[in-house]
C-alpha positions in Angstrom: 37.7 -56.5 -48.2 41.0 -55.0 -49.1 40.3 -52.0 -47.0 39.5 -54.2 -44.0 42.7 -56.1 -44.4 44.6 -52.8 -44.7 43.0 -51.6 -41.4 44.0 -54.9 -39.7 47.5 -54.6 -41.0 47.9 -51.0 -39.8 46.4 -51.9 -36.4 48.9 -54.8 -36.1 51.8 -52.6 -37.0 50.7 -50.0 -34.5 50.3 -52.6 -31.8 53.8 -54.0 -32.5 55.3 -50.5 -32.4 53.6 -49.7 -29.1 54.9 -52.9 -27.6 58.5 -52.2 -28.8 58.3 -48.7 -27.3 57.0 -50.1 -24.1 59.9 -52.6 -23.9 62.3 -49.7 -24.5 60.6 -47.7 -21.9 61.2 -50.5 -19.4 64.8 -50.8 -20.4 65.6 -47.1 -20.0 63.5 -46.7 -16.8 65.7 -49.5 -15.3 68.8 -47.8 -16.6 68.0 -44.8 -14.5 67.3 -46.9 -11.5 63.6 -46.4 -11.8 63.7 -43.3 -9.6 65.7 -41.3 -12.1 64.7 -43.3 -15.2 60.9 -43.3 -15.3 60.3 -39.7 -16.3 63.0 -39.5 -18.9 61.9 -42.8 -20.4 58.3 -41.5 -20.6 59.6 -38.3 -22.2 61.6 -40.3 -24.7 58.6 -42.4 -25.7 56.5 -39.3 -26.2 59.3 -37.8 -28.3 59.1 -40.8 -30.6 55.3 -40.7 -30.7 55.5 -37.0 -31.5 57.7 -37.7 -34.5 55.5 -40.6 -35.6 52.6 -38.2 -35.8 54.5 -35.4 -37.5 56.7 -37.3 -39.8 55.5 -40.9 -39.9 57.1 -44.0 -38.5 58.5 -45.0 -41.9 60.2 -41.7 -42.7 63.6 -42.7 -44.3 65.3 -39.6 -42.6 64.7 -41.0 -39.1 67.0 -43.1 -37.1 66.0 -46.5 -35.6 63.5 -46.4 -32.7 66.1 -47.7 -30.2 68.5 -44.9 -31.1 65.7 -42.3 -31.0 64.7 -43.4 -27.5 68.3 -43.5 -26.3 69.0 -39.9 -27.6 65.8 -38.5 -26.2 66.4 -40.2 -22.8 69.8 -38.6 -22.4 68.5 -35.2 -23.5 65.5 -35.4 -21.1 67.3 -36.9 -18.1 67.4 -33.6 -16.2 64.3 -31.6 -17.4 62.0 -34.6 -17.3 63.0 -35.5 -13.8 62.6 -31.9 -12.7 59.1 -31.7 -14.2 58.1 -35.2 -13.1 59.1 -34.9 -9.5 57.7 -31.4 -9.2 54.3 -32.7 -10.3 54.7 -35.7 -8.1 55.4 -33.5 -5.1 52.3 -31.3 -5.9 50.1 -34.4 -6.1 51.5 -35.7 -2.7 50.6 -32.4 -1.1 47.1 -32.5 -2.7 46.4 -36.1 -1.5 47.8 -35.2 1.9 45.3 -32.3 2.1 42.5 -34.7 1.3 43.5 -37.1 4.0 43.8 -34.2 6.6 40.4 -32.9 5.5 38.8 -36.3 6.1 40.3 -36.5 9.6 39.5 -32.9 10.7 36.0 -31.6 11.5 35.6 -28.2 9.9 32.0 -27.8 10.8 29.8 -26.0 8.3 32.8 -25.1 6.2 33.7 -28.7 5.7 31.5 -29.4 2.6 32.7 -26.1 1.0 36.3 -26.9 1.5 35.8 -30.5 0.3 34.0 -29.2 -2.8 36.9 -26.8 -3.6 39.4 -29.5 -3.0 37.5 -31.8 -5.4 37.5 -29.1 -8.1 41.2 -28.6 -7.6 41.8 -32.3 -7.9 39.9 -32.5 -11.2 41.8 -29.5 -12.6 45.1 -31.0 -11.4 44.3 -34.2 -13.2 43.4 -32.4 -16.4 46.7 -30.3 -16.2 48.7 -33.4 -15.4 47.2 -35.3 -18.3 48.2 -32.5 -20.8 51.7 -31.9 -19.4 53.6 -34.9 -20.9 52.4 -34.0 -24.4 53.1 -30.3 -24.0 56.6 -31.1 -22.6 57.3 -33.3 -25.7 56.4 -30.5 -28.1 57.7 -27.4 -26.3 61.3 -27.0 -25.1 60.4 -25.1 -22.0 61.1 -25.2 -18.2 58.7 -26.8 -15.7 57.0 -23.5 -14.6 56.4 -22.4 -18.2 54.9 -25.8 -19.1 52.6 -25.8 -16.1 51.5 -22.3 -17.0 50.9 -23.4 -20.6 48.8 -26.3 -19.3 46.8 -24.0 -17.1 46.2 -21.6 -20.0 45.0 -24.6 -22.1 42.5 -25.6 -19.4 41.2 -22.0 -19.2 41.3 -21.1 -22.9 40.3 -24.5 -24.4 38.5 -26.4 -21.6 36.8 -28.7 -24.0 40.0 -29.9 -25.7 41.8 -30.2 -22.3 38.9 -32.2 -20.9 38.8 -34.5 -23.9 42.5 -35.2 -23.5 42.0 -36.0 -19.8 39.0 -38.3 -20.6 41.2 -40.2 -23.1 43.9 -40.7 -20.5 41.4 -41.5 -17.8 39.6 -44.2 -20.0 43.0 -45.9 -20.6 43.7 -45.9 -16.9 40.3 -47.3 -16.1 40.9 -50.0 -18.8 44.1 -50.8 -17.0 42.3 -51.1 -13.7 39.6 -53.4 -15.2 42.1 -55.5 -17.3 45.5 -55.4 -15.5 47.0 -57.6 -18.2 47.1 -54.6 -20.5 49.7 -52.8 -18.3 52.7 -55.1 -18.9 51.9 -55.0 -22.7 51.4 -51.2 -23.3 52.2 -49.4 -20.0 52.6 -45.7 -20.3 53.0 -45.9 -24.1 49.3 -46.3 -24.9 48.0 -43.3 -22.9 50.9 -41.2 -24.1 50.2 -42.1 -27.7 46.5 -41.5 -27.5 47.1 -38.2 -25.6 49.4 -36.8 -28.2 47.1 -38.0 -31.0 44.1 -36.3 -29.3 45.9 -33.0 -28.9 47.7 -33.1 -32.3 44.4 -33.9 -34.0 42.6 -31.0 -32.3 45.0 -28.5 -33.8 46.2 -27.2 -30.5 49.8 -28.0 -31.2 51.6 -25.9 -33.9 52.7 -27.7 -37.0 56.1 -25.9 -36.8 58.8 -27.5 -34.7 59.1 -25.5 -31.4 61.9 -27.7 -30.2 64.9 -28.8 -32.3 65.1 -32.3 -33.7 67.7 -34.4 -31.9 71.0 -35.1 -33.6 71.3 -38.8 -34.5 73.9 -40.8 -32.6 77.0 -41.5 -34.6 77.1 -45.0 -36.0 80.4 -46.7 -35.1 82.6 -47.5 -38.0 84.5 -50.8 -37.7 88.3 -50.4 -38.0 
């Protein structure tokens, strides 16, 4: 009975923390005018999730969650936008190719090209699902992160596919129950993705990227 109560308590605490992170994600996405704020806000949330997994949410050496998100958002403002809009542009081209393929008759080559494009779309989704977690753990540029994600797909296809399935299940749940979106947003798939990849042992336990310097606390005169 006590164990069951403990599980319910931990689940409630986790739900509250995810909700708080989602509200902070909304606030910092709006601060960047949505266009420039969504990707840094997502990166900031993943940075907090990463440290939750590696150090625990109750680590006394950590700052408040609001300050952690704020510091990570400023640090990721440029790199997260570069990576995010690069991937968005790649997906726009891929979807455009699919529309063109549906409107053009390629004859006997049509099914072959459609099959190749379908495989490419699946690979692109698996890579995209892994990129946010990899970006939160490795301080690298967009090209190196994309290459790392491709290496993951080739070298560890089972782990990469498991991560993509976790993200896909959450997105499907959002489609079936839209009310979950305003409660958890990107925080839930981000948290589950990092937990999946961290639990698989794919991410090194050492810290490949430096810990952020806490914001100075103003001292009243």
